[in-house]
C-alpha positions in Angstrom: -27.6 38.7 12.9 -23.8 38.8 13.0 -22.5 36.2 10.6 -19.3 34.2 10.5 -17.4 31.6 8.4 -15.2 29.2 10.3 -14.0 27.1 7.4 -12.0 28.7 4.6 -8.8 27.9 2.6 -6.1 30.1 1.1 -3.2 29.8 -1.3 -1.2 28.5 1.6 -2.9 25.2 0.9 -5.4 24.7 -1.9 -7.4 27.9 -2.1 -7.1 30.5 -4.8 -7.1 33.6 -2.6 -4.1 34.7 -0.5 -4.4 34.8 3.3 -4.1 38.6 3.1 -7.1 38.8 0.7 -9.6 36.7 2.6 -10.4 39.1 5.5 -11.3 41.8 2.9 -13.6 39.3 1.1 -15.1 38.5 4.5 -16.0 42.2 5.0 -17.5 42.4 1.6 -19.6 39.3 2.4 -20.9 41.0 5.6 -19.0 38.7 8.0 -18.0 39.6 11.6 -15.5 36.8 12.0 -13.6 34.4 9.7 -11.3 31.5 10.4 -8.5 30.3 8.1 -8.3 26.5 8.2 -5.7 25.4 5.6 -4.8 21.8 5.1 -1.9 20.6 7.3 -0.3 24.0 7.5 -0.3 27.2 9.5 1.9 29.1 7.1 -0.8 31.5 6.1 -2.0 32.4 9.6 0.3 35.2 10.5 -0.4 37.3 7.4 -4.1 36.4 7.6 -4.4 37.6 11.2 -2.5 40.8 10.5 -4.9 41.4 7.5 -7.9 40.7 9.8 -6.9 43.6 12.0 -6.5 45.9 9.0 -9.9 44.9 7.6 -11.6 45.2 11.0 -12.9 41.6 11.1 -12.3 39.1 13.9 -9.8 36.5 12.8 -9.5 32.9 14.1 -6.4 30.9 13.5 -7.2 27.4 12.4 -6.1 24.3 10.5 -7.7 21.2 8.9 -6.1 17.8 9.3 -7.0 14.7 7.3 -7.3 11.5 9.3 -8.4 7.9 9.0 -10.8 5.7 10.9 -12.4 2.3 10.7 -14.8 3.2 7.9 -13.9 4.2 4.3 -13.0 7.7 3.4 -11.1 10.6 5.0 -12.1 12.1 8.3 -11.2 15.8 8.5 -10.6 17.4 11.9 -10.6 21.2 12.2 -8.6 22.9 14.8 -9.3 26.4 16.2 -7.3 29.0 18.2 -4.0 27.9 16.7 -0.9 29.9 17.8 1.0 30.3 14.4 4.2 31.2 16.3 4.3 27.8 18.1 7.5 26.3 16.8 6.9 22.9 18.2 3.4 22.7 16.7 4.9 23.6 13.3 7.6 21.0 13.7 5.0 18.3 14.4 3.1 19.3 11.2 6.1 18.5 9.1 5.2 14.8 9.4 1.8 15.5 7.7 3.4 17.7 5.1 6.0 15.0 4.2 3.2 12.4 3.9 1.5 14.8 1.4 4.8 15.2 -0.6 5.3 11.4 -0.7 1.7 10.9 -2.0 2.2 13.6 -4.7 5.2 11.9 -6.1 3.3 8.6 -6.4 0.4 10.3 -8.1 2.8 11.8 -10.7 4.3 8.4 -11.4 0.8 7.0 -11.9 -0.1 9.7 -14.4 3.2 9.3 -16.2 2.5 5.5 -16.5 -0.8 6.4 -18.2 1.2 8.3 -20.8 0.4 11.8 -19.4 3.3 14.2 -19.7 3.4 15.9 -16.3 6.2 16.3 -13.8 6.4 17.0 -10.1 8.4 20.1 -10.8 5.6 21.5 -13.0 3.1 20.8 -10.3 5.2 22.5 -7.6 5.8 25.5 -9.9 2.1 25.9 -10.5 1.5 25.8 -6.7 3.8 28.9 -6.4 5.7 27.6 -3.4 2.7 26.9 -1.2 1.4 23.5 -0.1 1.2 21.4 -3.2 -2.4 20.2 -3.4 -4.5 18.3 -5.9 -6.4 21.4 -7.1 -3.0 22.6 -8.4 -2.5 19.3 -10.2 -6.0 19.6 -11.7 -5.1 23.0 -13.1 -2.0 21.5 -14.6 -4.0 18.8 -16.3 -6.4 21.4 -17.7 -3.5 23.6 -18.8 -2.0 20.7 -20.7 -5.3 19.8 -22.4 -5.6 16.5 -20.6 -8.9 17.5 -19.0 -11.6 20.0 -19.8 -12.3 21.2 -16.2 -11.8 20.5 -12.5 -14.7 18.0 -12.5 -13.1 15.8 -15.1 -9.6 16.0 -13.5 -10.9 14.8 -10.2 -13.5 12.4 -11.5 -11.3 10.6 -14.0 -7.7 11.0 -12.6 -7.0 12.4 -9.1 -10.2 12.2 -7.1 -10.8 9.3 -4.6 -12.1 7.1 -7.5 -9.6 8.4 -10.1 -7.1 6.1 -11.8 -4.1 8.1 -10.5 -5.4 8.6 -6.9 -3.1 7.7 -4.1 -4.2 7.8 -0.4 -2.1 9.8 1.9 -0.6 8.4 5.1 -2.7 9.9 7.9 -3.1 10.1 11.6 -6.0 8.2 13.1 -8.9 10.5 13.9 -8.3 10.0 17.7 -4.6 10.8 17.1 -5.5 14.0 15.3 -7.8 15.1 18.1 -5.2 14.4 20.7 -2.5 16.1 18.7 -4.6 19.3 18.6 -5.5 19.2 22.2 -1.8 18.8 23.2 -1.2 22.3 21.8 -4.4 23.8 23.3 -6.1 23.9 19.9 -9.9 23.2 19.9 -10.7 20.1 17.8 -13.9 20.0 15.8 -15.2 17.2 13.5 -15.4 18.7 10.0 -18.5 18.2 7.7 -19.6 14.9 9.2 -22.4 14.7 6.7 -19.9 13.8 4.0 -19.0 10.6 5.9 -22.4 9.1 5.0 -22.6 7.3 8.4 -25.9 6.2 9.9 -27.0 8.0 13.0 -26.0 5.3 15.5 -22.5 4.9 13.9 -21.9 8.6 13.9 -23.1 8.9 17.5 -20.6 6.3 18.6 -17.8 7.9 16.6 -18.6 11.3 18.1 -18.6 9.9 21.6 -15.2 8.2 21.1 -13.7 11.4 19.7 -15.3 13.4 22.6 -13.7 11.0 25.1 -10.3 12.0 23.5 -10.9 15.7 23.5 -13.3 16.7 20.7 -15.1 19.9 21.6 -17.3 20.6 18.5 -19.1 19.4 15.4 -19.4 21.3 12.1 -23.1 21.2 11.7 -23.6 23.9 9.1 -21.6 23.3 5.8 -22.1 24.0 2.2 -22.5 20.3 1.5 -25.0 19.7 4.2 -28.7 19.9 3.4 -31.3 21.1 6.0 -32.1 17.6 7.2 -28.4 16.8 7.8 -27.8 20.1 9.6 -30.7 19.5 12.0 -29.6 16.0 12.8 -26.1 17.2 13.5 -27.4 20.0 15.8 -29.4 17.4 17.7 -26.4 15.2 18.2 -24.2 18.2 19.2 -26.8 19.2 21.9 -27.2 15.6 23.0 -23.4 15.2 23.5 -22.7 18.7 24.8 -20.5 19.5 21.8 -20.3 23.0 20.4 -22.0 23.4 17.0 -19.8 25.2 14.4 -20.2 26.0 10.7 -18.5 27.3 7.6 -18.6 27.4 3.9 -15.4 25.4 3.1 -14.5 28.3 0.8 -11.7 27.6 -1.7 -12.4 30.1 -4.4 -11.7 28.8 -7.9 -11.3 25.1 -7.0 -14.9 25.1 -5.7 -16.6 27.8 -7.7 -20.1 26.8 -6.4 -19.1 27.6 -2.8 -19.5 31.2 -1.7 -17.9 32.8 1.3 -20.3 33.1 4.2 -22.8 30.7 2.6 -24.7 29.0 4.3 -25.2 31.5 7.1 -23.5 30.8 10.4 -24.4 32.8 13.5 -21.7 34.5 15.6 -23.1 32.6 18.6 -21.4 29.5 17.3 -18.0 31.1 17.7 -18.9 32.2 21.2 -20.1 28.7 22.0 -16.9 27.2 20.7 -14.8 29.6 22.9 -16.9 28.9 26.0 -17.1 25.1 25.4 -13.4 24.8 24.7 -12.5 26.8 27.8 -14.7 24.6 30.0 -13.5 21.4 28.4 -9.9 22.4 28.8 -10.4 23.3 32.5 -12.0 19.9 33.1 -9.0 18.0 31.8 -6.4 19.9 33.8 
């Protein structure tokens, strides 16, 4: 079976491997196709796609956008078939990147108010000029001896329940889907199993997103167990949404997640292409 991974991150956001390195890791993992889906940025896509050609693996340009809805927690929306050269798309992303920068400054102030000696400049320097994400801050806290490991950094300080956590201003989930569709990017609901919604609530949510342009559901994911995956596949079939899947590979920030695990069949990528093409034609 040809295998793929449609959910990975690079140093362009909060992963530990460069966009140029990922395609060669994909070949080593026995993958036929790989998508790069960094948070709120497409800066890594051009070098990633070039490297995919060199490595001989099919590359898919993607993105992952954080959004909000009526229930608690973040809703992540994946976008596929992004054109990294679209200047207008990149310009619109600046709003999301600015929201991230504003949130980062507030988190630093919270940490400083707790007597922790960290600065925004140190955080930015550790990120190496890429998108400044929380994993970089976690590494800074570890480097300074404030925390033992990533688990403690997120659990105690910068995770959702951490004392220095600050939520980021986000698009609504419907706005995120519409935004992607406006630029002919295929929107897919990421790891819905993490939302912890009952089946009826999830069904209504998916129907609402589909009415606004959603074309797929990430059914297979490293944090989904078998029961969750089967339920999501049933919902995808019921709503005529393309099932997708990926590992959510980050490298060092998520050492328990391996590229290409769990296995995702190549047919999911074909289904996403066909489903998006049909859905796009129907809305013209």
